[in-house]
N, C-alpha and C positions, 0 to 999 in steps of 0.2 A: 505814699503811693495811691492808696485808696482815695483819699480826699482830693489829690490833685488831678488825677487821671480817670478814676472809675465812677466816682459818685455821680457825676451828671449823666452817665450813661447806663445807669442800673435801675431796674425796677424789680423789687422783691415781692413775690406772690406766694404765700404759703396757706396751709390749711387754716391758720388763725383768722385769715380773711373771710372765711365761709364758716367760722366756728358757731355761728348762731344756729347752724342746721346740724352740729354734732353735739354729742354728750360731753360731760366735763372731763377735763384731763388733770390729774393730780400726781405730782412727783413728791417723793418722801425718802429721806436718808434715814436708815435704821442702824444707829450704832449699838454694838454688842460688846459688852465687857468681857475680857478674857478671864478664863478661870485656870487655876492650877491642874495639872502640871504644865498646861500649854503656855500660860503667862510666863512662868519662870524660864522655860526653855526658849522662848521666843526673845525675852530679854537678853539672855546669854547670847544667843546667835547675833541679835541686832549690835551688841556691844563688841562682839569679835569683827563683825563687818565694818563697823564705824572705825575701829582701830586700823584696820587694813586700808580703808578708804583715806584716812589720814596719812598714813604711811606711803600709798601709792597714789598721791593726787594726780589726777589727770589720766589715769589708766582706765581706758574704756572697758576693758574687760572686767575689771573689778566692779564698776558701775553697773554693768549689765547684769552680772551675776546677783549683785546686791538687790537690784530690782526685782529680778525673777524669784529669788529665794525669799525675800521678806513678803512679797505679794502671795507666793503660792504655798509655801511651807505652812503657814496656819490652817489652810484648807486641806492640806494632804500631809500630815505631820510624820512621814515616815518615807523611807526609800530615797532620800536626797544624798545621803552619804557626806563625803568630803567635798567642799567647794573649792575650786581651783581658779587661779587667774593665770595670766600669762605677761611676760614683759621681754623686751628686746635686750640681749646681753652683748654689749659692744665688744666683748673678748672673742665669744664664740660666733659673732655675727648671726645668732639664731634667737628665736623666742624660746624662753625657758618658762616652765610651770612653777607656780608657788602655791601654798595653802592660804586660802583666805579664811576659811572657818570649818569647823566640823559640826554637823547637824546631828541631833539625836532622834532616835525612833520612837516615838510614843505608840500607845495602843490603837492599832488600826480598827479595832472593833469598838471602840469608844466613841459615842456621839458627843460632839463637842458643841460649845455654847452657840456659835452662829448657826451650826447645822440644826440645832434644837429651835432657834428662833425661826429659821426658814420653815422647817416642818410645822411648827405651830401656826405660822402665817398662812401656809398653803392648806391646812385643816380649817382655818377659820374663813378662808376664801371659798373653799368647797362647800363648807356649810351654808354659804350665801348662794350657792348655784353657780359659782364662777370658777371656770378652769384657768390654770396658771401656766404661762411661759416662763421657764426659768433659764437663766443665762450663766455659764461659766466659761472661762477663757483658756483653762489649762486641760488640755484633752489628749496629750500624747503619753509621754513617759510617766508623768504625774497626773493621771486622768481623774479630774475632780468631777467630771460629768457621770464616770461610771460609779463613784463612790456615792454620789447624791442619788442615782437611781437605786442603788442597793438600799440606802438608808429609807427612801420613800416606800419601797416595797416592803421593807421591814415593818412599816407603820400602816400597812394595808392600803397605800395609795398606788394607783396605777400609773406608772411612768414610763416613758419611753425616750430614748436618745436619737437625735436626728444627727448624723454623722456626715462629714464632708464628702465621704464616698458615695452618698446619694447625689446623683448627677442633678444639676441646677434645675433642669427642666422636669425633673420628678419630684420635686421637694413638695409642691402643692399637692400632688397625688398622695405623697407620704403622709402629709397631715390629714388628708380626707380619710386615708385608710386607718390611721391611728384613731381618729374620731369614731369611726364605724366600729372599731374595737372597744371604745369606750374608755380610753385614757383620760386621766384627770390632769397630768402634768406633762408637758413636753420639754425636754432638755437639750440645749445645744450651745454652741458657740455663737455670740451675737453676730459675727461676721457672715455666718451662713445664711441668715435671714434678713441681713440689713437692707437688701433692695429686692424688690419684685414680689414680695409676698404681703398679703393682708391677713393678719392672724385675728379676724373678727371673733372667732370663737374662744379667744384667750384674753378677756378684758383685763386680766391682771398680769403684769410683766415684773418679774422679780430677778434682779441683777445679784446673784451670789457673788460673782466676780464681774468687774467692769473692764479690766484691761485699762490701757492708757491712750486708746485712740479716740479722740473727740468725734471724728466723723462716724466711726462705727457705732458709738454710743448713742449719738443723735439719731442715727437711723434705725437701730435696733429698738430703741425706746418707744418708737412711733409706730411699730407694726400693727398695734391694735387700733389705734386712734386714726381710723381712716374712713372715707366716705363709705357708708352702709354700716358703720357701727352705731348701735342704739343703746349701748349700755355705758355707764361711766367707766373710764379707764383710770387704773391706778398702777402707777410705775414705782417700785421700792428698791432701793439700793442698800444692800447689806455690807457692813464693813466691821472689823474689830476695832473697838475704840482704842486711841492712843498708839496705833501700829501704822506701818507704811500703807495699809489699805485705806486708812482714813485720810492720810496725807495726799494719796494719789486722787482720792474721790474729791478732796478740797481744792486741789490745784485743777482737776478737771471742771469743777464748778466755776472757778475763776476764768479759766480759759473760755468756758462757754459764755459767761457774761461778756466777754470780749467779743465772741462771735456774733452775740445777739446785738451788740452795740454796731458792728459792722453792717448789721442787716436793718438799723434804723430804730433799734429798741436801745435807747442809751440809758446808761446808769453809771453812777460815779463809782461804784463798786467795780464794774468791769473796765472801766479806764484806769483805775488804780492798779488793777492785776497785771498791767503791762509792765513787768519788772526787768525786761531784758533778757530772760531766759531764752536761749536759742532752741531748746527742745524740752521735753518732758523729763528725760533722763537726768539732764543736768540740773533742773530744778528739783527733782526728788533727791538727789545726791547732796545738794547743798542744804535741803530741808533736814536731811538725816544728821548731817555733820555740824552745821551751824545752828540751826533754829530748834531742833529737837521737839518739833511740833507745836510750838508756842504760837498762839494767835487764834484766829477764828476756826471754829469748828466747821466740819464738813456740812453739817445740818444747817448751820446759818448761812453758809454760802448758797446751798441749794434753795433755801428759803427766798433769797434774794432773786434768784433765777425764776422761781415759781411766781413772784410778785410782777414780773415782767409779762405775765400771760393772763391779765385779769379776765379776758373774754373766755378763758378756758376754765375759770373756776365757777363752781356753783355758788349762788348767793347762800350765806351761812344760814338763814331761816329756811331755806328749802333745800335740803339735802337731797340730791337725786337719788331714787331708789331704783334698784335693779329691777328690769321687766323680763318676764320669761320670754324665751325665744321659741318661736314655733318650729316644729320638727323640720319643716322644709327650709328653713333659714339656716341650717347647720352646715352648710358647704362653704368652702373658701372662695371668698369674692375674688373675681379676676379683673375687676376695673383696674385700669393702669393709674399709678400714682400721679398726682398733680404737683407735687414738690419734692425737693430732694431731702426733706426731713423724714 
């Protein structure tokens, strides 16, 4: 469809076209090894869900529960209780519930491996004078953003959460007010800031969770790399190694390679990633049941994505250094974005 009807009528203009006037942009995947007891509990949960997926093939309620549980539970390993699915009963003509798996509640006061890695990264960035924007996608019943805020404050890091309850037209003012109060870290769902905000004061963006929306990820990851930015921008994606979080990130990287190819940035990896999956949910269910994560790592996929942006990489012999920002430069930029990224 694209090649036959659209290619001759398209022109793609993005920030890369003026990147000579922008600082470097770098993305990196940070795989974190699970530790006990989280590792054992996760493997048991994954085994139960896998067995249920095989038993109820094609059941969307099982696939949806699988996706959310295996992505969210490692970052909030308590309060999930029993996981249920539903299916149609031809005898009663109604949908009936059945148990998918039982989750265990781990110590909510313990700081787990990925959380420690995130805290250490934030401390390292703050030591360089760089404020951080942290993203997490589970913000309701299993509120990971509130957990992160509590962990940051316990470490003496000033953090604040931007909630969806803040109206869209007041979010820029919210950031200005938090900067005036001297926060070090802003935490929110990536969708809240995916368009309309230029987070120039937060040159480091850390995805504690990514979700599985490629559009939201692309938008949110570029909030700091905008016109007016003078410091190198660093984006890091955290995921537990060997879990559904890494599978999700790897599949997102493959789909991003395809999206970049559609924009004229061609790569064999991107073309090979077109495997016929009609959505992310189907791909992740197949990965869990059939492939068990065998194949390329998420880190290798995202390195391939990074290689498609040579203009945004600093020369290896001249690593860019952060430059101090004058006091009057601390406001939020209001210049409209020139690209959908």
